[in-house]
N, C-alpha and C positions, 0 to 999 in steps of 0.2 A: 188177853183180858189187861188193862190199866187200871191202876187205881190213885187218888188225890188226897192227900192228907191237907184238910182244909187249914187253911191260915189266916192270921190275922184280917189279913185285906180280903178276903173270901168271903169271911161270915158276914153274917145277915143277907145275903143274895138268894134268893129262890134258885132252886135248883136247876131251871132251866136257863135261865139266864147267867149262870154259871157256866152250864155245860157248853155254851153257844159261845164262850170266849176261852174257855179252856180246849175247847176240841172244836176248832173253828171247821176243821173238813168231815162232820158229822152233819148230815142234812136233818133238817128239822125236823121234816117228817119221821123221818130213823130214829130221832131221839125222842119223841113222845111214843113211840112204837116200843123202842127199848124198854122206856120207862111201865109202861102197861104189861109188858109179857115179862117184869123183873127181871131185865138183862143189864141196868142199871141198879144199883142199890146203894142206900146208905145205912152205913155200919150192920151190913150183911143182910137188912131186913129191906122189904118193899118201902118205895117211897111213892109221894107224888110230885107233880110239876112245879109246883109251888109251894114245896117243903125248903120252910128258910134253913140254911144250911149254920151250924155254930161250929165257933175254932176249935181243932181237935175229931172233929167228922173226918170218916172216911167213906169216900167216894168210887166204888168200883163199877169198871163197866166191863162187861164179858162181851165184845165185839170183834170184829175183825182188825188185825193189827191195821189197815190199810187208812185208817182212821186216825192212828197216833203216827203216822208216816211224815209227819211235813219237816220236810227237810230245814236247816237252819243255817241260815246265810251270815255272812257279816252281819253286826248291827248299825243298822244305817246312819242312826242319829250319831255315830260316833264319828261321821264327814262332816258334822255341821260343827261349827264353832262353841265353846263350850262358855265362851264369854259373856257374862251378862252384867247388867246394872241392876244390882239386888238392893231392895230398898230396905226389905225388912226377910226375915226368914226364922224359923224354928221348927223342931221336929214335926209339924204337921202343916206347916203353909210356908209357901214363898211368893213375896211381892217384888215384882221385875217392872222395872220403866223400858217398854218396849219405843224403841225409835222408830220414827217415821221410815216407810220403806221395807220392812220387814214383815213377813206373815206370820201370824200366827199359827196354821195348819197348813196341810197339802194343798196345792191345789192344782190343774191339768199343767202347770207351767214349770211348778216349783215343788220339788219333792224331797231336800234334802236341807237346805238352809234354811228353815223354820223356827219359830219360838220354841215351839215344845221341842224339836229336835236338839236346840241347843238346851234346855233346861234337865231333858233326858241325860244329855250328856257330861251337865255340870253335876247334877247326882250321882250318876254313874262314877264319875271321878272322887265324888266326897265318898262311895261306897256305901250311897244311901239309897241307890234304886240295881238291884241285880237280877235283869231279864231270868237268868235260870231259878231263882229261887221265887218264882212267883206264880200262881197257876193262871191268875185271869186280872191281875190288876196291871195298870200303870198309870205312873204319874199324869194328869190329867189338867188341862188349864179349865177354870170356872165361868173366864169370860171372856170376849172375844174384843178384841179392835181392828179396825179396818187397815188393811198394809199400808195406807198415807196418812194414817193419823196416830199419836205417840200417846201413851200414857200408861197408866198402871195395868198391869194383866196379875189376877190371880193363881196358880197353882197349889193344887194338892198335892202332897207327897203320899196319903195314905188312902183307903178307902172309907175308913170314917169320916174324915176331915170332906172329901169330897162330896158323902152324902148330904152333911151338915151347913157346908156352903152353897151347894145347888139349890138347896130348901128354903135356904137363908135368901138369896138372890133371888128366889121364885118370891117370897112373900113379900119382897122389898123390902129385906132387913137390913141393907146395906146401900150408902149412899155415897154417890159416884159422880162431885165435883168434875166440871170442864172447865178451860180458859180457851177464850176464841179472841179472835180479832173480825170485825164485822165492817163492811165498807157502810160510811154514814154515822148519824146518831140514830139512837135509838128516843123513840116517843115518849118512854116514861124513864125514869134511873133504877126502878125496879118493876117488873111486871110478867103476866101470865100470859104465854101465847097459846091459845084454842085451835084447834083444827081437824080437819081428817084427811089421812092419809093413805094411799093405794099404791101398791108397788107393782112394778112393772119387771117379773121374773127374768125375761128376754134380753132387757136394756140393763139390766141390775141398775134401776133407777125406780125413786120413789115422787110422786107428786103429792104433797098438802094441799086443801081446798078450804073455805071455808063451809062450802056445802057436803053434808053426807051422802055418802053411796052405801049401795047396799055390799059392794065387797071393801068399803072403810075402814079403816080401825083411828078411833079417835089418837089422838097426840096431843100432849101438853108438855111446856116446855117454860120452866120458868126462869127468868134472868137477871142478873143486876151487874148494873154498867159501873166497872172500878176505874175507867179512865177514858177520856176524850182528848183526840185531837183534829185539826181542822177537815182530814180525810176521813179518820178511822175512829173505831170504839174497840176497848180491851172489856169482853163480856165474861164473867162467871156464871156458868149455866149447870142446873140442877133438871137431871130429865125424870119427870114426873110418871111420865110413861116412855119405857125402851123398845121403841120402833128402828126398823132398818135407816140408816143413813137421818135419822128425826132432827139432829141440831142442824143440820147442813143445808137441808131441805125444807125445815120451818122457818127458820131465819130467811133463807132466800125468798119464801112466799110471803115473807113480811115486808119483802124490800130492803134486805140487807143481809146480802150473801156474803160470804167465808173470804177474808182474803188467801188468794190465791185456791180457788177453789172455782174450776175450768167446769167441771160436771152441774153445781146448780149455779153457778155466777155467768162470768162473761170473760172471755178471754180477754177482752180489751181492757178491762178496768184493772187487771192482774199485770199486763204486759209491761218487762220493764221493773217488776218490784222485787223480782228475783225469785220470789217463791213459788218453787214447783209442788209443793203439799199444801194442800188447806192448814189454816193457822188455829188448829183445833188440837187441843192435849186434856186428856183424862189427868189429873193433876193432883186430885186428893180422893183420899176412900176413907171413908167413917163407917165402923161398926156399930149396928143400932138393933142390937139383938132384942126384940119384944118379948121371946118366950125363950127356953132354955135353949143352950145351943151345944151343950153336951161336953164333949172335950174338948171344944171351943169355944167356951164360956170365959176364958180369961180375955178371950179380945175384946170382949164388949166395951163400947164408950172409946177404945182407942180409933186415933185418927194417923194416917200417913200421907205424908207430902212426897212427889219428886224433887230434887233438891233446886232445880230451875227448868225454866220452859224457853224454847229459845226465842220464841218469839215476843215473848213477855219483855226480855231483855232487848229486843229491837225497839218495841213499841216505847218503852218506857224512857229510852237513850233517842229519842228519833232517828234512827235506823233506817227505816222503811223508805228503799227509794220512792221519787215519785216515777208514775207510771208511765209510759210513753204512748 
């Protein structure tokens, strides 16, 4: 038998969701069967899979020890650096300036030096995250940025903050503004680009066109020209829809691919400029809550920006080399 004392970060979850994280070796079919047979109890009483847990509850599992014998190895995240470029931090959230080249989560090729592992290491060193003290919660990222794009990433330090931020992002109550450099000049100083996006999962690439297709999704990209020279334009972009590679693909479809972007642009246009990453940065975040944000209401109306964007300095000081 094993019991769990429900803590602050466990509260609010459904029983089945909590157990799937707290006892990962327990098959879902056996989990549901055990609840029906009262081998899993809440406060010594029968419960349902949909029962919501509250802080102080006790969950008891009358099951074989084999489901609780997961060996604990070394903490993998401690092998990642703990250094972060912190923009803002409080007891609930952490805003980090992710640099181009760093992946946010594990993939097939990268399993240690990821942004989330750096954040876990950072919080562990500060004694704000103790894996042994948590049943089901791990600090998590609320948004993602591609490996070769830089900018602000939001991390939630507790479950309450994570729930609020995930809902606010879903409801589009956060504004994320991007800076980018594109080839050529836009037709207007401000404008709204509309189109339809189709994703190719195998190629990890998207296509934007003016024609709607059964499998396409609408994309809306608002831009403002902040500066121009003979070759390039510096834009501020607001994504009114958040699709995979939207900015890169939409501007390329409009005839203005990003500087340094060989996936949606042309290598010949970037050759000699010295840009190995696309000139794209999520540089500003604004909290615009329309409904109550509970424990995060104090963030409403606040705006955060990165201190500098590497390619903006190049553009404004005329330091972008001529392509060859």
